[in-house]
N, C-alpha and C positions, 0 to 999 in steps of 0.2 A: 472251071467246070470240074464237078466231082460227081461220079457215078458209083453207087455202091451196088454189088451184086444182089439180084440178077439185073434189075433195071431201074433202081431207085436213084432219081436225079436229085442230089442233095443240094448242088449249087449249078446254076445255069447262067453263064455269062455275067457274073458279079465283078464289079470294079469298084474299089474303094482306095482313097488316098489318106494317109495319116501324116500330120504335120507336127513339127517340133513345137513344144510349149503350148499344147492344147489338150483338152479333154474331148475325146470323140466317142460318142455313145452309139452303140449298135443294139437296136431293138427289133422285135419282131415276134410272132407267135411261136409256141413250141413246134419244133420241126421246121422252122423257116430258113434254117442253114447257118444261124449265128455261130453256134459252136463248131460246126464243121469248118467254117471260114477261119476262126481263130486257130483251131487244130492244124490247119494248113500252114498258116502263118508261123506257128509255134514248131512246125516239123513233125508233128504226131501223124498227119495224113500227108499224102502226096497229091497234088492236083492231077487231073487227067488231061487237062488242057488249060492254057492261059500261062502267065508270067508274073513273078514276083520280083519287084525291084526294091532294093533296100540301099539307102544313100547313094542312088544313082547307078547301082550295080545289080545285074540280073542274079538272083540267088535262088537255090533250092536246098533246104535244110534237111539233113536225113533224120534228125531227132531233136528233142529239146535241148540237149547238150550243145548241139551246133547252134541253135537259135540263141541260147544264152550267151555263148561265146561272141556271137555277132551283135549282142546288145538288145535281144528281145526276150522278156520274161513273162510268165503267166502265173497268176494266183488262182487256183481252182476253188470251187465251192467247198470241197472237202479239204480240211486243214491237216496236213501230214507233218506233225512234229514228234520227235522222240521225248516223251514226257520225262523220262529219267535224266535227260540232258539239261544243262543250263541254256539260256538263251544264246550266249556266245557259241556254245558247243554246236547248237542247232544251225546257227547261221554260218559257221565255218565248216560244217560237215559236208565232205566232198570237195572242198576247196582249201584244205588246211595248208598253212606255210610250213616248210620243213627247215631244219637247221642244216649245218655242213655235213652232219653225219647221216642225213636222210631221214631223220625222225621228225614227227610232228612238234612244231614249236608252239606249245600251248600258251605260253606267256605272250608271245607275239600275236597269236590268233585272238587272245582275249583283248589286247590292246587295239588291235585292228577293228574288231567289231565295236568296241567302245567308241572309237573315233567315228565310225559310220553312224552310231546311235546319235552322237552329238552333231555330225554334219546335217543329218536329215531331220533333226529336231523331233525325234520319236518318243522320247521320254520313257524308254524302257529300261528296266534294270537288267543289265546283261549278265548278271550272276544269279537271277532268279530261275528256279526250275520251271521248265515249260508246263509241266503238269499242274502247277499252282496258278497258272495265269488264267484270266478271264478269256472268253472267246474273242473279245475285241483285241486284247493284248496279243493272243496267238495269231490273229490275223495280221497284226503289225509286224510280228517276227517273220511271217511268210513274205511280206512286203520287203523287210529288210534283208532277207536272204537274197533276193534278186538285186536290191539296190547295192549291196555289199559286193556284187559281182559286176557292177557298173553297167546295168542295163539302161538303155535309153528309151526303150519302148516297154511299157508296163500294161499287160492285159489283165483286167480284173473281171472275174466271171461271177456275178451276183454277189458283190462283196458286202452288201448290207443286210443279207438275208437273216442272220442270226444276231443282229446288233439292235441294242436299245436305242431310243430316239437320241439321247445325248451322245452316244457312241457313234452314231452316224455323222452327227455334226462334227465330232473330232476327226473322224476319217476324212470328211470333206475338207477340213482345214489342212490336214496332212497332204491331201492331193493337190490342194491350191499351191502349197509350198513347192511340191515337185514340179508342178506346171510352170510356175514362176522361174524355176531353175532350168527350164528348157526341155524337161521330159515330155514324152508323149504318153498319155493315159488313154488306153482303150476301155471304156466303161460299159459292160454288158448287164443290163438290168430289165426287169419287168415293171419296176416301180417308176412310172412316167413322171410323177412329180419330182423324184430324185434327179432323173435325167435332165428335166427342165431347170433344175437348181444348179447342176454342176457341169453340164456339157457345153462346150462351145459350138460343136456341130453334131448333127444326129443323122445317122444312116438308118433307114427302115428297110427291112427285108420281109418278103412274103413269099411263101412256098418256094424257096430256093432261088428267088430272083430279087433284084434290086427294085424296091418300091418307090424309092426317093431318098433325097438327102436335103435337110434343111438346117438353117442356123437357128440357134436357140430362141432368138427374138421373133422368129417367124412361125414359131410352132405353139401349139397348146396340147393339153392331155387329149382333148377330143380329136384334134386333127391328126395327132400321131396314131391314135387307136383306130382312126378310120382308114389310115394308110396301111396299118398292120393287118386288119381283118377284112378290110373292103366293105365295112357298114359302120353305122353309128354305133357306139358302145355306151351303155348307161352306167355311169359312176356312182350313182346312188341306188339304194335298194328301198323300194316302198314295201314296208312290212305289213303284212295281213294282220289286222286286229284279231288277237286270239285270247280267250279267257283260260287262264292257267288251270290245269286240272289237278289230279292227285300227284303226290310225290312219287317219282320214279326211281330216282337215285338218292340215296341217304347215306352220307359218310359222316361218321361221328368219331372225333378224337383219334383218327388213324395216325399211327406212327410206324416208320419203317426206316430202313437205311436211307439217309437223304431226305427224310420227311419226319415232321414233328407236329403231332396233335392237330391235324388237319380235319375240319368240319366243313361240310357243304351239302346242299340238297338242290336237286333239279326237278321241276315238275314237268308234267305233260304239257305240251304247247308252249315250252319256255326254251330259250337259248341262252345259255350261261357261257360267257367268254372267259378264257383264263389267260392272264398276262403275267410276264415276268421275265427278267433277264435269264438267258440260258443257263441252266446248272443250279437254279434256285429251288427246286423241288417239284416242278410241273411234271417232269418225266416220271419220277417215282410214284407221284400221285396217281397218274394214269395207269401205270403198271400194276399198282396195288389193286385198282378196280378191276383191271382185266384178269389179274391172277398171275402175272408175270414176276412179281415181286412179293415176297412173303411180308405180312405185317406183324409188328411186334405188340401192337395195342390197337384198340378201337374197333368199330363195327362198320361194315359195308353192307347195305341192302339195295336189291335191284327188283323193282316191281313188287315190293312188299316181302321178298324172299331174302333171308339172311345168306350170303354167299361165302360166309367163312367156312373153309374146308371144302368148298366146291371147286372141282378141277377146271381147267381152262375151257375145255370143250363144252362142259355143261354151262359154263358162264357165257360162251359164245351163243347159246341158244336164247340168251336174255339181251344180248347187246351186239351192236355192229361196231367195228373198230377199224379206223383208218390210222395206221402208225406214222410216227414222224419220219422215220427212215424207211421209205419204201422199198429200197434196193436190199437192205439187210434184214428188216423185219416184216415188210408187207408182201414180198414176192420171192420167187425163185427165177432169177433173171435169165439163167440158161435153159429153163423149161419153156414150153410153148405158151403163147398167149391164152389159149384154150384151157391148158392146165392150170394157169394162174387164175383164170376167171372163175373156175369151179371150186377153188379152195374154200373149205369150210362148208360150202353147199354140199359137197360130195359125202360129207358125214351126216348131214341133216336132211337131204333130199333124197328119198329112196327111188325117185324116177331117174337119177343120174347114173344108176348102176343096174346091171342085170346079173344077178348072182354076185360074185365076187369081182366081176369085171366092170370097168366103166363103160357107159354108153357113149360111144364117140359121137353119135349123131346128136344126142341131147347136149353133149359138150359144145358142139358147134353152134347149136341152137341157142344155148344160153349166152355164148360169146357173141353171136350176131346180135341178140337183144341188146347186150351192153354196148357193142359197136354202134348201133342205131340210136339207142336211148341217150348215149352220152357222147355222140359225136367223136368216136375214136377213130384216129387215122391209123390204119393198119394194113400190111400188104396181105395177110392172110391169118386166120386163127391158129394155124399151124406154125406161124413165124415164131422165132425166138422172142421172148418178152423183152429182152434187153436190146433188141433191134429198134423198138420204138422210142421216140423222144421221151424226155422225163415227164412232160405234161400229159402225154398220152399214156404212159405207164400209170400216173396218178388217175387218170380218168378210169381206167380198167379197174383199179383197186376201189375207187369210189362206187363204180357200177356194181361190182361184186358185193360190197358191204351193204350199200343201200338197198339192194334186192333182197336182203334178208329181212324177214318180218319180225322186227324187234321194237320195243318201246323206247330203247336207250341207244343213242348214237354218240360214239366218241370220236371226235375228229381232231387228230394232233397235226397241227401245220398242214391242213388239207390243200391249200393252194401254193405252197412253196414251190417255186420253179415254174409256176404256170403263167401263161400270158394274160393280158387283160380280158380277151374274150372268154377264155377258160374260166377266169376268176369271176366274171360276171355271171357265167353259167353256174358255178358252184354256189355263189351267194344265193342265187334263185332257188337252187336245190335246198339250201339250208332253210330258206323261208317256207318252202313247200313242206319240208319235214315238220317245221313248227306248226303250220296250218292244219296238218294232218294229225296233230295232237301227240307227236313223239317228242321225247325229251332230248335235248342236244347239249353236249358239253364240248366246246371247241377251244382248243389250245392254238394261239397264233402270236407270232412275233410282231405282227403288223397291227399296230393299235388302231389305225384307221379302219382296217377291216373288222375289228371287234366292235367298234362303235357302229358300224354299218349293219351288222347282223345280230348283235347280242341284246338281250334284255337287261342282263346284269353282267358285271365284269368283276371277277375276283382276281386278286393280285398276290403272287407268290414272292416271298423274299426270304433267303436264307433257311429255306426248307419248311416254311410255314405260310399260312394265308394271313396277310396283313391288312387286307382290305376287301370289302364286299360292297360294290357300288352300283347303284341303279344308273344305267347308260344315260338316261335323259337328265339325270341330276348331277352329273359330273362331267370332266373334260379331259382331253388327253394329257394336259399338264399335270393334273392331279394324279392320274394313273401312272404317268412317267415318274413322277416323284416318289409315289408308293413302290415302284419297281426298284428304285435305288435306295430305298430304306429311309426316305425323307418324310413319310407320313404314314398313318394308320387309321383305320375306320373300323 
């Protein structure tokens, strides 16, 4: 049992058992209690009732250090490495061996980490700088940090979110090696297809309670989704036939830091998906359009208007923007939900203010409109934005942005961290935007998602666009190959 003040029941009589040598998946909607349960197991939160038994002994860890010492480790979605350190320095950090004089024995630390890399067959260069590694390699280093400390239970929170298809396969091969070595893997994911591929058993949570537990062979995506949300979930999107209109977004030969000679157009009534391994230019491309990154060459036009030299606020009159990192770029997490809901609106909508003061009544009214229209679970519009689950935070940002009357919508990883029901809802929103004649540019690391909602898919590699493919005339294999630099069109 876990209750957060004043009376939010995050966990209610939840019991789970984890076994050696298995992958145990935990799935559920945003706010179902998955993260709270894992944080209790990892010592970040303390339970208000109930018991935790580890290796036959009742325990209560006061923090992550205690949990790691006991053999329980957790890899969070946010990868935290020191970019200026090598792999072995990052792995040894905080657990460095010392010599007889009490000083850090760097050579011994380097040898010990090299031995761990070999034992766990991770194929990482221990002398490489962390800042030079791909996202997949950085994630491997995070896993290695825990394995090097001899953890037996490894909790992975959404580990495939930023990985390309080939990198997901590589991760699963590594997890299989750890499973066969007797380790316990706790796999938290919203990707039910991945859960069914890797997990031995699956625990489903709903609204802070246990909805059920099934073996992999007894489950399907449809049955798991039904247990999670309490209804049938549609995994395909029936796109409304729409005739493309005039070009809304025109990008011609744009270059910037991290971007080289990119050209693209998006028309009214069209959804263009953007694919690419993280760090290959998608982020700088979107930032150039929004005005967050200066261009060194090329032209950007929105709705027939040249936006060169136009500041961010004036560009926001022309476009809606859901950023990739909702907590750092899309919201002020310590401010209220209502304050976050009116961002940008408060500069564009005169009814939200009376003189120089914000109209609190109108703020609550807009927030309630977003709450009902986007099925947001919140205690109150006055509650802190960060008090909501990640999926509900994303719904508020989506509601805020899609409430703006703009012809261009930029969606950067809009469903990252969302549950299947919320993803289904967002995909329906994208199709609705398309049928309304709005132009949508959508960046996603989930290729199946892009094929579900996009008319075209452009692929970024090493800072440039290497492919522009009609969705109905290509497949995931071709797009995945282009992402890794193996093809161009």
